[in-house]
C-alpha positions as CSV (number, residue, x, y, z in Angstrom):
1,M,208.2,129.2,173.3
2,K,210.8,132.0,173.2
3,K,212.9,130.0,170.7
4,D,209.8,129.6,168.4
5,S,209.1,133.3,168.7
6,L,212.6,134.2,167.7
7,L,212.6,131.8,164.8
8,Q,209.3,133.3,163.6
9,S,210.6,136.8,163.8
10,W,213.7,135.7,161.9
11,R,211.6,134.2,159.1
12,Q,209.5,137.4,158.9
13,I,212.7,139.5,158.5
14,L,213.8,137.1,155.7
15,G,210.4,137.3,154.0
16,R,210.9,141.1,153.6
17,L,214.3,140.7,151.9
18,D,214.9,140.7,148.2
19,G,215.7,137.3,146.7
20,E,219.2,138.3,145.9
21,S,220.0,139.6,149.4
22,L,223.4,138.4,150.7
23,I,221.8,137.3,154.0
24,L,219.7,134.7,152.1
25,K,223.0,133.4,150.6
26,L,224.6,132.5,154.0
27,P,223.9,128.8,153.6
28,F,225.9,128.8,150.3
29,I,228.7,130.7,152.0
30,F,228.8,128.1,154.9
31,S,228.6,125.2,152.4
32,G,231.3,126.8,150.2
33,V,233.7,126.9,153.1
34,A,232.9,123.3,153.9
35,I,233.5,122.0,150.4
36,G,236.7,124.0,150.1
37,L,238.1,122.4,153.2
38,L,236.9,118.9,152.2
39,S,238.3,119.3,148.7
40,V,241.8,120.2,149.9
41,T,241.8,117.3,152.5
42,F,240.6,114.8,149.9
43,A,243.2,116.0,147.4
44,H,246.1,115.5,149.8
45,T,244.8,112.1,151.0
46,A,244.3,110.9,147.4
47,E,247.9,112.0,146.5
48,F,249.2,110.2,149.6
49,A,247.3,107.0,148.6
50,T,248.8,107.0,145.1
51,E,252.3,107.7,146.4
52,A,252.0,105.0,149.0
53,F,251.2,102.4,146.3
54,L,254.0,103.6,144.1
55,E,256.5,103.4,147.0
56,I,255.5,99.7,147.5
57,F,255.5,99.1,143.7
58,R,259.0,100.5,143.3
59,R,260.4,98.1,146.0
60,Y,258.2,95.1,145.4
61,P,256.7,95.3,141.9
62,Y,255.2,91.8,142.0
63,L,253.2,92.7,145.1
64,A,250.9,94.6,142.8
65,L,249.5,91.2,141.7
66,L,248.0,91.0,145.2
67,I,247.4,94.6,146.3
68,T,245.7,95.8,143.1
69,P,243.0,93.1,142.7
70,L,242.4,93.3,146.5
71,G,242.1,97.1,146.3
72,F,239.5,96.8,143.5
73,V,237.5,94.2,145.4
74,I,237.5,96.2,148.6
75,S,236.6,99.4,146.8
76,R,233.7,97.6,145.0
77,W,232.6,96.0,148.3
78,I,232.4,99.5,150.0
79,V,230.1,100.7,147.2
80,L,227.9,97.6,147.1
81,R,227.7,97.4,150.9
82,F,227.0,101.0,151.8
83,S,225.6,102.8,148.7
84,S,225.5,101.6,145.1
85,A,224.8,105.2,144.1
86,A,228.4,106.1,145.1
87,G,229.8,104.1,142.2
88,G,231.3,105.7,139.1
89,S,232.1,109.4,138.7
90,G,228.9,110.6,140.3
91,I,228.1,113.2,137.7
92,P,225.2,111.2,136.2
93,Q,223.8,110.8,139.7
94,V,223.8,114.5,140.3
95,M,222.1,115.1,136.9
96,A,219.5,112.5,137.8
97,A,219.0,114.2,141.2
98,L,218.4,117.5,139.6
99,E,215.8,116.0,137.4
100,L,214.0,114.6,140.4
101,A,214.5,117.5,142.7
102,D,211.2,119.2,141.8
103,K,209.2,116.1,140.7
104,N,210.0,113.6,143.4
105,P,212.4,115.1,146.0
106,A,212.1,112.0,148.3
107,L,214.1,110.0,145.7
108,V,217.0,112.4,145.7
109,R,218.1,111.0,149.0
110,R,219.0,107.8,147.2
111,L,221.5,109.6,145.0
112,L,222.9,112.2,147.3
113,G,223.6,112.4,151.0
114,I,226.2,112.1,153.8
115,K,226.4,108.3,153.5
116,I,227.0,108.5,149.8
117,L,229.6,111.2,150.3
118,L,231.6,109.1,152.8
119,T,231.2,105.9,150.7
120,K,232.5,107.7,147.6
121,I,235.6,109.1,149.3
122,A,236.4,105.7,151.0
123,S,236.0,103.7,147.8
124,N,238.1,106.2,145.8
125,L,240.9,106.2,148.3
126,V,241.0,102.4,148.5
127,V,241.3,101.9,144.8
128,L,244.0,104.6,144.5
129,F,246.0,102.8,147.2
130,G,245.5,99.7,145.1
131,G,247.0,101.3,142.1
132,G,243.9,102.0,140.1
133,T,243.8,104.6,137.3
134,T,241.2,107.1,138.4
135,G,240.7,110.6,139.7
136,R,238.9,112.5,142.5
137,E,237.8,115.5,140.4
138,G,234.6,114.0,138.9
139,P,233.5,112.5,142.2
140,M,233.9,116.0,143.8
141,V,230.7,117.0,141.8
142,Q,228.6,114.4,143.7
143,I,230.5,115.0,146.9
144,G,229.8,118.8,146.6
145,A,226.2,118.3,145.7
146,S,225.7,115.9,148.7
147,L,227.4,118.2,151.2
148,F,225.4,121.3,150.0
149,L,222.1,119.3,150.2
150,V,222.8,117.9,153.7
151,L,223.8,121.3,155.1
152,G,220.9,123.0,153.3
153,K,218.5,120.6,155.0
154,R,219.9,121.4,158.3
155,L,219.6,125.2,157.7
156,R,216.2,125.1,156.1
157,S,214.4,125.9,159.3
158,F,216.3,129.2,159.4
159,F,216.2,129.7,155.6
160,P,212.9,128.3,154.4
161,K,213.3,129.5,150.8
162,L,216.2,127.1,150.1
163,D,215.3,124.7,147.3
164,D,217.0,121.4,146.6
165,S,217.8,122.1,142.9
166,T,219.8,125.2,143.7
167,L,221.7,123.5,146.5
168,I,222.5,120.5,144.3
169,A,223.7,122.5,141.3
170,S,225.7,125.0,143.4
171,G,227.4,122.1,145.3
172,G,228.3,120.4,142.0
173,A,229.7,123.6,140.6
174,A,231.7,124.3,143.8
175,G,233.0,120.8,143.9
176,I,234.5,120.8,140.4
177,A,235.8,124.4,140.9
178,A,237.5,123.5,144.2
179,A,239.0,120.3,142.7
180,F,240.7,122.0,139.8
181,N,240.9,125.5,141.3
182,T,238.9,126.8,138.3
183,P,236.0,129.0,139.4
184,L,235.0,129.8,135.9
185,G,235.2,126.2,134.9
186,G,232.9,125.2,137.7
187,I,230.3,127.7,136.5
188,V,230.5,126.7,132.9
189,F,230.3,123.0,133.8
190,A,227.1,123.6,135.8
191,I,225.5,125.6,133.0
192,E,226.5,123.1,130.3
193,E,225.8,119.8,132.1
194,L,223.7,120.4,135.1
195,V,221.2,123.3,135.0
196,G,221.1,124.7,131.5
197,S,218.3,127.3,131.1
198,H,217.6,127.3,134.9
199,F,220.9,129.0,135.6
200,S,219.3,132.5,135.8
201,R,217.4,131.6,139.0
202,M,220.5,130.0,140.6
203,R,223.3,132.3,139.4
204,S,224.0,134.3,142.5
205,S,223.9,131.3,144.8
206,M,226.1,129.3,142.5
207,L,228.6,132.2,142.0
208,I,228.9,132.7,145.8
209,A,229.4,129.0,146.4
210,V,232.1,128.7,143.8
211,I,233.9,131.9,144.9
212,I,233.9,130.9,148.6
213,A,235.0,127.3,147.9
214,G,237.8,128.7,145.7
215,F,238.9,131.2,148.3
216,V,239.1,128.5,151.0
217,A,241.1,126.1,148.8
218,Q,243.5,128.9,147.8
219,A,243.9,130.0,151.5
220,L,245.0,126.5,152.4
221,V,247.3,125.6,149.4
222,G,248.1,129.1,148.1
223,P,247.1,130.7,144.8
224,Y,248.1,128.5,141.9
225,L,247.2,127.2,138.5
226,M,246.8,123.5,138.3
227,F,249.3,123.2,135.4
228,G,251.3,126.3,136.1
229,N,251.3,129.7,134.4
230,L,252.4,128.7,130.9
231,S,253.9,131.3,128.6
232,L,252.7,130.2,125.1
233,T,253.5,131.8,121.8
234,S,250.6,132.9,119.7
235,P,249.7,130.2,117.2
236,T,250.3,130.4,113.5
237,Y,249.0,128.6,110.5
238,T,251.7,126.0,110.9
239,I,249.8,124.5,113.9
240,A,246.6,123.9,111.8
241,A,247.6,120.4,110.5
242,A,248.6,119.2,114.0
243,T,245.4,120.6,115.6
244,L,243.3,118.8,113.0
245,T,245.1,115.5,113.3
246,I,245.3,115.4,117.1
247,S,241.6,116.5,117.5
248,I,240.3,113.9,115.1
249,L,242.3,111.1,116.8
250,M,241.3,112.2,120.2
251,G,237.6,112.4,119.0
252,L,237.8,108.8,117.8
253,L,239.4,107.7,121.1
254,G,236.8,109.6,123.1
255,G,233.9,108.0,121.1
256,V,235.3,104.5,121.5
257,S,235.9,105.1,125.3
258,S,232.3,106.3,125.8
259,K,231.0,103.2,124.0
260,I,233.2,100.9,126.1
261,F,232.2,102.6,129.3
262,M,228.5,102.4,128.5
263,N,228.4,98.8,127.3
264,G,230.9,97.7,130.0
265,Q,229.1,99.2,132.9
266,T,225.7,98.1,131.7
267,W,226.9,94.5,131.5
268,V,228.5,94.7,134.9
269,A,225.4,96.2,136.5
270,A,223.3,93.2,135.3
271,Q,225.6,90.7,137.0
272,T,224.9,89.1,140.4
273,I,226.7,90.5,143.5
274,R,229.1,87.5,143.5
275,N,230.0,88.0,139.8
276,K,230.5,91.8,140.4
277,Y,233.2,90.9,142.9
278,I,234.8,88.4,140.6
279,I,234.8,91.0,137.7
280,S,236.4,93.6,140.0
281,A,239.1,91.1,141.0
282,V,239.8,90.1,137.3
283,L,240.0,93.8,136.2
284,G,242.2,94.6,139.1
285,L,244.5,91.7,138.2
286,A,244.6,93.0,134.6
287,V,245.7,96.4,135.8
288,A,248.4,94.7,138.1
289,I,249.7,92.6,135.1
290,L,249.9,95.8,133.0
291,L,251.9,97.4,135.8
292,V,254.3,94.5,136.2
293,L,254.8,94.1,132.5
294,T,255.4,97.8,131.8
295,R,256.9,98.8,135.1
296,E,255.3,102.2,134.3
297,E,254.7,104.4,137.3
298,H,252.5,106.8,135.3
299,I,249.6,104.3,135.1
300,P,248.3,104.5,138.7
301,G,246.4,107.6,140.0
302,A,245.0,110.6,138.2
303,G,248.2,111.8,136.5
304,I,248.2,115.5,137.4
305,P,252.0,115.5,138.2
306,L,252.7,113.8,134.8
307,I,250.7,116.6,133.0
308,R,252.9,119.2,134.6
309,D,256.0,117.3,133.4
310,V,254.6,117.1,129.9
311,L,253.9,120.8,129.8
312,W,257.0,122.1,131.5
313,K,259.8,119.6,130.9
314,D,261.5,118.4,127.7
315,V,260.7,114.8,128.5
316,P,260.2,112.5,125.6
317,L,257.1,110.4,126.1
318,S,255.9,107.6,123.8
319,P,252.3,107.4,122.7
320,W,252.4,103.9,124.3
321,V,252.5,105.6,127.7
322,A,249.2,107.2,126.9
323,A,247.8,103.9,125.6
324,E,248.8,102.2,128.8
325,K,247.2,105.0,130.9
326,W,244.0,104.7,128.8
327,L,243.9,100.9,129.3
328,G,244.4,101.3,133.1
329,M,241.7,104.0,133.2
330,T,239.2,101.8,131.2
331,L,239.7,98.7,133.3
332,T,239.4,100.7,136.5
333,F,236.3,102.7,135.5
334,V,234.3,99.7,134.1
335,S,234.8,97.8,137.4
336,G,232.2,100.1,139.1
337,I,234.4,101.6,141.8
338,A,234.0,105.2,142.9
339,G,236.2,107.3,140.7
340,G,236.2,109.6,137.7
341,F,238.0,110.0,134.4
342,F,238.5,113.8,134.2
343,A,242.1,113.9,135.3
344,P,243.2,110.6,133.6
345,T,241.6,111.8,130.4
346,L,243.6,115.1,130.5
347,T,246.8,113.1,131.1
348,I,246.2,110.8,128.2
349,G,245.3,113.8,125.9
350,A,248.4,115.7,127.0
351,I,250.8,112.8,126.2
352,F,249.2,112.1,122.9
353,G,249.3,115.8,122.0
354,K,252.9,116.3,122.9
355,S,254.1,113.1,121.1
356,F,252.8,114.6,117.8
357,S,255.1,117.6,118.2
358,V,257.9,115.4,116.8
359,W,256.2,115.2,113.4
360,F,254.7,118.7,113.4
361,V,255.9,121.7,115.3
362,S,258.3,120.8,118.1
363,Q,258.5,124.4,119.2
364,Q,254.9,124.3,120.3
365,A,254.8,121.0,122.1
366,A,253.0,122.4,125.1
367,T,250.3,123.9,122.9
368,L,249.8,120.6,121.2
369,A,249.5,118.9,124.6
370,L,246.7,121.4,125.6
371,I,245.0,120.6,122.2
372,G,245.1,116.9,123.0
373,M,243.7,117.5,126.5
374,V,240.8,119.7,125.3
375,S,239.8,117.5,122.4
376,L,239.8,114.3,124.4
377,L,238.0,115.7,127.4
378,S,235.4,117.3,125.1
379,S,234.9,114.1,123.2
380,M,234.4,112.0,126.3
381,T,232.2,114.4,128.4
382,R,230.4,115.9,125.4
383,A,230.9,119.2,127.1
384,P,233.0,121.3,124.7
385,F,232.8,124.6,126.6
386,T,233.7,122.9,129.9
387,A,236.7,121.3,128.4
388,L,237.9,124.5,126.8
389,V,237.4,126.7,129.9
390,L,238.9,124.1,132.4
391,V,242.1,123.5,130.4
392,S,242.7,127.2,129.5
393,E,242.0,128.3,133.1
394,M,244.3,125.6,134.6
395,S,247.2,126.6,132.3
396,N,246.7,130.2,131.4
397,G,246.4,129.1,127.8
398,H,244.4,132.1,126.7
399,S,246.9,133.0,124.0
400,V,246.1,129.8,122.2
401,I,242.4,130.0,122.8
402,L,241.4,129.7,119.1
403,P,243.1,126.4,118.4
404,L,241.7,125.1,121.7
405,M,238.2,126.1,120.6
406,L,238.7,124.3,117.3
407,A,240.0,121.2,119.0
408,S,237.1,121.1,121.4
409,L,234.6,121.3,118.6
410,I,236.3,118.7,116.4
411,G,236.7,116.3,119.3
412,L,233.0,116.6,120.0
413,F,231.9,116.1,116.4
414,V,234.2,113.2,115.7
415,S,233.2,111.4,118.9
416,Q,229.5,111.7,118.0
417,L,230.2,109.8,114.7
418,V,231.5,106.9,116.8
419,E,228.9,107.0,119.6
420,K,225.9,109.3,119.3
421,R,224.9,108.9,123.0
422,S,226.5,111.0,125.7
423,Y,227.9,108.8,128.5
424,Y,226.7,111.1,131.2
425,H,223.2,111.3,129.8
426,F,223.1,107.5,129.2
427,Q,224.1,106.9,132.9
428,T,221.6,109.6,134.0
429,E,218.8,107.6,132.4
430,F,220.2,104.4,134.0
431,W,220.0,105.9,137.5
432,L,216.5,107.4,136.9
433,K,215.3,103.9,136.0
434,Q,217.2,102.3,138.9
435,I,215.6,104.4,141.7
436,N,212.3,105.2,140.0
437,P,211.3,102.3,137.8
438,A,208.2,102.5,135.7
439,P,205.2,100.8,137.3
440,K,204.4,97.4,135.9
441,V,201.2,97.3,133.9
442,E,199.1,94.2,134.3
443,P,197.7,92.9,131.0
444,A,194.0,93.5,130.6
445,E,191.7,90.5,130.7
446,A,190.8,89.3,127.3
447,V,187.4,90.4,126.3
448,K,185.2,87.4,125.8
C-alpha cells in the first residue's frame, strides 16, 4: 500500500512538470549510458572476431574453405532459430516498427526486443569470425532501438508519458552515433530515415540519448575521430572532373548493389528453411574461395582500419581490392545473416576514390577517398545528408564540404537512374507484410 502511494505521488509530481523537463528525460539518460557501454563492448568483440579469423587465415589459408561456410550457416541458423527479424542490417525493421508504434504497438515486439538484440549480436559475431564481409554499425540501429524500448517498458510505471516511437527513434539515433562516434550524424540519420516531420516532438529526448551515448563511448575509448583528424587543403576547380567521375561511378555501383540486395534477399526469403541453409553454405564457400584465390586480408570484416590506411598512408591500392571487397560484402549480405553494409561501403568508396587520384590530382588523394565514401554511401542508403554528415564528422572533412555535398547528390541521383526504389524502404514494406499480412478476402458468392 505504501509503495502504491509513493508511486502515485511520484506520478502526480511528474504530471505537473513541463514536457521538456530534464526529470522526464531520465529514461533516455539511463538508456544512453547502456547503449554507450554496449556499443564499445560490441565494437571490441567484433574487432577481436575479425582478427581471430585473419590470424587463422594467415597460417592456414585453406582452412577458410571450412570455417567460412560453417560460419555463414551457423550465423544463419542463429537468426532462423531465435528471431528472423534479427537478419540483415536491422534499419528496415526499425523503420517498420516506427510505422507500427502508434497503429499496432503489439506487433512492434516482433521487430524489436531483448531476444532480437542478443540474436543480432551473436549472428554478427559468428559471421565475422567466419570471415564474412559485414559491419556492426548498421545493426547498432536495431540494437539501440531494442534496448531503449525494453528499458522504457521497464520504466514506464515510473514515467507513464513514455511513448514507443520516441524510444525507438532515440535508440536508433543513439546506436548509430555511438557506433561511429558521430553525435550529429546520429541525429541527421534519425531525421532523414526514421522520424522525418515527427522530429520536433522527439528532439530533446533524442539529443539527450545521443549525447549521453557519445559521452559514455568516449569515456571508455577516449575522444577520437573514427578516421582521424585530417588536415585537408581547400579544393580548387582541378578537383571538379575527379569529383564528377567518382560520384557517377559510385552512384552506378550503389544502384546496382541496391538492386542485387533487393532481388537477392527477396529470392532467399522465399526459399524453404533447408534451402536457406544450403544457400548460406554456398555463399560462404564463395567468399572462402575468393579469399583463397586472392589471399586478400582486406576482404573480411568491416574495413575501418583499411580506411584509415587509405586516408593517412601513401599505400597504392588497386581498384580490384575494392571490387573484391564489394563482392565479399554482396555475398555476405544476401545470405541473410545479421550484419550491415555501412562500414564496408565506406571502405569500398574510399579505395575507389583514392585509386582515381593517379589519373586526376594525386595531391588530394585523401579528399578523393572521402568523395568516394560519401557518394557510394549516399547512393546505397538514399540518405545524402546522413552520408555527408557521417563522413565529414568522422574525418574532420569540413574544409572540403562543398565537393562532398556535390558527391552526395550526384551519387543519389545516378543510383536512382539504375534503381528507383530505396533498399531500406523496400525492406520496410517487406517486414510490414511479414508481420502484419493483409487479411484474406473470401470471394463473394456468385449472384444467381
